[in-house]
C-alpha positions as a printed Julia matrix, in Angstrom:
159×3 Matrix{Float64}:
 339.12  40.7   188.55
 338.47  44.39  189.15
 338.51  47.1   186.53
 340.99  49.04  188.67
 343.49  46.29  187.85
 342.67  46.21  184.13
 342.46  49.95  183.41
 346.18  50.68  184.04
 346.96  48.6   180.94
 345.45  51.47  178.98
 346.13  54.37  181.29
 349.89  53.88  181.78
 350.92  55.59  178.6
 354.66  55.7   179.4
 354.94  52.62  177.19
 354.23  54.88  174.2
 357.65  56.49  174.61
 359.12  53.07  173.81
 357.04  52.53  170.69
 359.91  52.61  168.18
 361.87  50.02  166.25
 364.58  49.8   168.9
 362.53  49.47  172.08
 359.1   48.09  171.1
 360.04  44.42  171.39
 361.28  44.72  174.95
 358.48  47.09  176.01
 355.81  44.82  174.53
 357.22  41.77  176.33
 357.32  43.64  179.64
 353.78  44.88  179.08
 352.57  41.35  178.29
 354.23  39.9   181.38
 352.65  42.53  183.57
 349.12  42.74  182.14
 348.72  39.46  180.23
 347.87  37.29  183.25
 345.36  39.85  184.56
 343.54  40.01  181.23
 343.69  36.24  180.73
 342.07  35.72  184.1
 339.4   38.38  183.46
 338.6   36.92  180.02
 338.34  33.37  181.39
 336.09  34.57  184.23
 333.84  36.52  181.85
 333.54  33.64  179.38
 332.58  34.12  175.77
 329.12  35.39  176.64
 330.47  38.06  179.0
 333.15  39.6   176.81
 330.91  42.39  175.52
 329.98  43.31  179.07
 333.62  43.26  180.16
 334.55  45.52  177.24
 331.67  47.92  178.09
 332.74  48.01  181.75
 336.34  48.77  180.81
 335.2   51.57  178.5
 332.99  52.93  181.3
 336.02  52.98  183.62
 338.16  54.74  180.98
 335.45  57.31  180.25
 335.09  58.01  183.96
 338.82  58.7   184.07
 338.49  61.08  181.11
 335.76  63.03  182.9
 338.06  63.46  185.91
 340.65  65.16  183.67
 340.75  68.89  183.22
 338.77  69.9   180.15
 341.88  71.0   178.23
 343.64  67.69  178.85
 340.84  65.22  178.0
 341.49  64.93  174.3
 345.2   64.21  174.68
 344.47  61.58  177.36
 341.93  59.93  175.08
 344.39  59.91  172.16
 347.16  58.39  174.25
 344.88  55.74  175.7
 343.64  54.85  172.24
 347.26  54.47  171.12
 347.84  52.16  174.05
 344.9   50.05  172.93
 346.22  49.89  169.39
 349.95  49.41  170.06
 349.94  47.31  173.23
 346.62  46.04  174.54
 345.08  44.7   171.33
 348.25  42.91  170.15
 348.66  41.4   173.63
 345.07  40.16  173.57
 345.63  38.62  170.14
 348.55  36.64  171.61
 346.5   35.47  174.63
 344.27  32.43  174.59
 343.47  32.03  170.93
 339.7   32.41  170.55
 338.82  34.43  173.65
 341.72  36.91  173.48
 340.9   37.84  169.91
 337.18  37.92  170.7
 337.77  40.34  173.58
 340.02  42.54  171.43
 337.2   42.7   168.87
 334.59  43.39  171.55
 336.71  46.22  172.92
 337.27  47.67  169.46
 333.53  47.46  168.68
 332.63  49.09  172.0
 335.06  51.9   171.33
 333.69  52.37  167.81
 330.08  52.34  169.01
 330.8   55.09  171.52
 333.13  57.06  169.23
 331.93  56.34  165.7
 334.31  58.82  164.06
 337.34  57.57  165.99
 337.53  53.82  165.43
 340.65  51.73  165.22
 341.77  48.42  163.76
 343.39  45.49  165.51
 346.89  44.4   164.43
 349.1   41.65  165.71
 352.44  42.32  167.4
 354.3   40.94  164.38
 352.54  43.29  161.99
 353.19  46.32  164.16
 356.83  45.43  164.83
 357.52  44.86  161.15
 356.11  48.27  160.23
 358.95  50.38  161.62
 361.08  51.94  158.9
 364.71  52.96  158.92
 364.55  56.7   158.37
 366.8   59.69  158.78
 365.03  63.06  158.81
 361.94  61.31  157.41
 363.8   59.79  154.47
 363.58  56.02  154.22
 367.11  54.62  154.12
 366.18  50.93  154.0
 367.12  50.71  150.31
 370.45  52.38  150.94
 371.24  50.0   153.81
 370.27  46.97  151.72
 372.41  48.17  148.83
 375.34  48.76  151.1
 375.0   45.25  152.56
 374.84  43.77  149.06
 377.96  45.67  148.0
 379.89  44.51  151.06
 378.86  40.88  150.39
 379.92  41.17  146.74
 383.29  42.55  147.82
 383.76  39.64  150.18
 383.1   37.15  147.39
 386.05  38.45  145.36
């Protein structure tokens, strides 16, 4: 498995536009169908002993891509690719083959943190991320209002 096939899972940041409570489920499933088999194969081929090397190679490929960016665009590309790792790649790896997927997600996180000590990230499962979206209007959480309204309509139906 070549890094040119694995790197687009981080570089194709159009998925970030769909990181909201309405579209994330579908986007994550599409992402997993597209990149899951590639990463599963790469992880199996690397084996447990080779996961750190695979993570380092992927980071080398990403960093090479950053160096090819114009100087004023590098930071935004790095931020978007880190968001892809947090919102899509790591949760997908957690859902892959139980021990090796999680181990590779940790190896990738540790490699990122070693190279960017002030810019680390944590791994979260898809369920945790998907459950974190709030119902807001203009930044005001309306979940309580919606729940109260549902309760009131149920109480009215009972009478």
